[in-house]
N, C-alpha and C positions, 0 to 999 in steps of 0.2 A: 517899846514893843518886846514882849517876852519871846523866848525861843520857840514855843509852840505856835505862836502867831506867825513867826517867820517861816516855820516849816509849812504852815498852811498856805503861804504865798508861793512857795517853790513847787508848783504843780503844773501839769499840762505840757503842751509843746513849749520848749525853751527856744525862743527866737533869738539866735545869735545875730544881732543886727549889724549890717555892714556900716563901715565908716565912709561917708561920702567925701570924695576929694574933688577939687577943681582941676583945671587943665595944668596947673603948676604943681599938682600933687599935695596941695595944702588942704587942711580940713575945712569942709564947708559946713559951718555950724548952723547957718540958716536952713540949709537943706535938711540937716539932721533934725532940727526943730519941726519942720513940716512933715518929715517922714514919721516922727514919733506920734504926732497928732493923728496921722493916717492909721498907724498901727493900732492906736487906742480906738479910733472910730471903727476899725475893722474887727474889733473884739479881742485883741491881745491885752486883756485887762486882769486885774487882781482876781485870784481864784480860778482863772481859766488858762493863764499862760504867763510867761516871763519874758521880759526884754533883757537880754544879756549884752552888755556894752563892753567894747574894747577887749573882747576875747579873741582867740586865734582866728576864727573865721571873720571876725570884725577887724582884723589887722591890728589888734592891740599891741603885739610885740613890735610893730613898726611905728608906733606913735611915740613922740617925744614926751618926756616927763612934764613938759609944760602944755601938752595937748590933751592927754586922756582925762585929766580931772575936769577940764572945761567941756569936753565932749559929754562926760557923764552928767555934769551939771545941766547941760542943755537938754538932755533926755529927761532928767528929773523935773525940770521946770515945764517942759512941753507936755509931759504926762499928767501933770497937775494932780498927783496922788491917785491916779486911776489905774496905774500899772505897777506890777512888781518889778523891781529893777535890781539886777545883779551886775556887778562889775568884775571883769577878769583881771587878775594879777598874775604875773608870770616869772617863775624861775629865779627869784632873788633870794638872798640870804635872809635870816630871821630879822635882823635889824631893819633892812630896807623894806621888807614886806610889811612889817608893822607900821613903818612910816607911810607907805602907800595906802595901807588899810585905813589908817586914821584920816588921810586925805579923802578917800572914797566915802568914809562915814560922814565926814563934814559936808561932802557934796550931795548927800542924800540917798546913797545906795541902801537898799534893804539888806543885801547880802553880797558876798564876794565869792567868785570862783577862784580857788587858789590851788596851784600845782605844787607838788613837792619841789624842794630846792635842788633840782637835778644837777646843777653845776657844782654843788658841794659833795656830790657822790654820797648821799646820805645812807646810813644804816637805818634799820627799822626804828631803833631808839631815837636816832636823829630826827626822823620824820615825825614820830610821835611828839618829841619835844618841840619841834618847829610849830606844829599846830597847837600844842598846849600853850606856848608862849603867845602865839597870835590870839588864841581864844581869850586869854586873860587880859589882852591889851585893848579889846574893842567891845562894843555893845551890839553890833549887828551880826547877822548870820554868816556862816562859812559853808560853802559847798566845796568839799574836798574832791579834787579832780584826779582820778586814778590814771596817770599817764604811764602805764606799765610798759609800753613799747619804747620808752626812752630809758637809757641807762640812768639809774638812780630814781626812776619814777614809779617803780613797782611798790605797792603797798599791800602787805600780806593781810589776809582776812583777820588774823589775830590782832593786828595793829588797828584795823578799823574797829574791831570790837572794843579795844581799849579806849577808843575815842568816845565811847558812850559817856565817859566821865567828864568830857570837856564841854563846858556850858554853852559855847557859841557854835558848835558844830551842828548845823541844821540839815545838811544834805550830803550825799555821796554821789558823784557822777561816776557811774560804774560801768566798766566792761571788764571781762575776765581774760587773763593770760591763757595761752593755749593749754597749760597744765592745770588750770583751775576750772571747775564747773561753773557755768553762769549762775546756776541755782544757789551757789554759796551766798548770794545776796540775801537769801531768805533769812540768814542768821542775823542780819542787822536791819532788815526792812521795817521792823517795828520801832526802831529807835531813830531812824533818819528818813527824810524824804529822799528816796533813791531815784536818781535820774538815769535812764538808760542811754548809754552811748553806743547805740546799736541794740538789736533784739528788743525792740520796743514792746511788742505784744507779749513775748515771754516774760519780760520784766514786770509788766503790769499784772500778769497772773500771779507773780510771786510777791506782790505787794508794792511794786514800783509806783511812783507818783508822777512820772513825766518822762519825756524823752527829748533827745537832740535830733534835729533834722536840718537840712539845708533849705527847706521850702517855706518855713513859717513866715519869714519876713517878706517874701515875694507874693505869696497868696495865702494869707491867714485862714481863709475859709477851708482850705484843704485840711490843714492840721487840726483846726478846731473840730472838724467833722470826725477825723480819726480819733481825737480825744473823746468826743461824745460817744462814739461806738465802743471804745475801751471802757469807759465809765459805766456804760449800760450792760457790759458783759457780752457784747456782740463781737466776739473775737474773730470769728471767721470773716465777717465783712470788714472789720478793721484791718486784718492781715492782708486781705485782698487789695484794699485801697492803699495801704502803706507800702506794701511790697512792690506792687506794679509801678508805682511812682518812683520809689527808691531805686529799684533795679535799673530803670530807664535812665535816670539821672546819673547814677554811679557809672554806668557804661560810658555815657557821654563825657562825664568828668574825667574819666581815665584817659580818654582821647585828648582832651584839653591839656591834661597834665604832661602828656608826652611832648608837647610843644613848649609849654612854660608852666612852672609850678606856681603855687600860691593858694592858700586855703580860701581866700575871699573871692577868687575868680569866678567860680560857679555860682555862688549866691548873688554876686553882683550881676552876672549875666542873666540870671533868672529875673532879678529886679528890672533889668533893662527890657527884657521880653515882655514883662507885665506893665511896662509904661512908666517905670520909675528909674531914671538914669541917675546912678550914684557915682559916676566917674570911674576911672581906672584904679587898679591897685598900684601901690608904690613899687618902683623898680627894685630889683630886676624882674619882678613878675610883669608879664606883657599883657596888654589889653586883649580881650577876645576879638577875633577878626570877623570880617563880614560873612565868610563861609560858615564859621562856627556859630555865629549868631543866627543865621538862617536855618541851620540844622537844628539848633536848640528850639527856635520858634516853632518849627514843624513838630518836634517831639511834644512840646508843651501844648500846642493847639490841637493836634490831630491824634496823638497817643493818650495824653493825659486829659484832654478835654477841658482845659482851663480857659477862661474867657479872655483870650489875648486881644488887646486893643488893636485896631487897624493902624 
């Protein structure tokens, strides 16, 4: 698959799918197989959406090195070539990232979401060289994850522009630091599939090709509707639908985070409310409690109007 074909796959709502755990906090691969088939049946398919496996909201950093490849392979097999699949790789040096990337390639990923090697405290030249060496080592796509809020994770726009010469860079997961205008993405939107990490509507107007949200795995119909509105240019309706949902869930998520942290807790709670129990997060993140679940169910059913099962 050439890079233009890979770019065409990285579009729409990017569903950062949760990793199901059993009561002993071990990966439930059978449940992941069933969920993947459900996501495909509900429309998260090639050209419309992406299934992103083992990313931060999917608890990828908490998975052992003998777990995430088999989780990825489970999703690939269950999707049966109907879905675009991206695998998250996290904060390792060049050598280990290339090793992981080759494993993900062998397991059938179409692309990788890759963060800068923040623990190396990289310079801009280090970041460019890191992605250049990775690009030369693999034949699948790379989504560069701009983690500017982490020390060592900021990628300057000039560095992103340099990445146009790297053959496997397909996508930029973009958000802007406080001192950079969001609209700077227009400088590279023609070269990459730009995925908005926030500001979904504004990014689409500037040429963005997708966005990240916490809702796509729990209720695909919501995000597929948002995407259809964006693609048709109905920005006012898309903004209303996206913002009302996003605001309500972010406020609730902030309350949850005050008791216990963990990026997967809200997506897993949403899955639970919609009838798909995917188990707890791994400790020290704590499970959602009964009061939180009841409050979330009320928000989802009565504020958002989603079809919550009895």
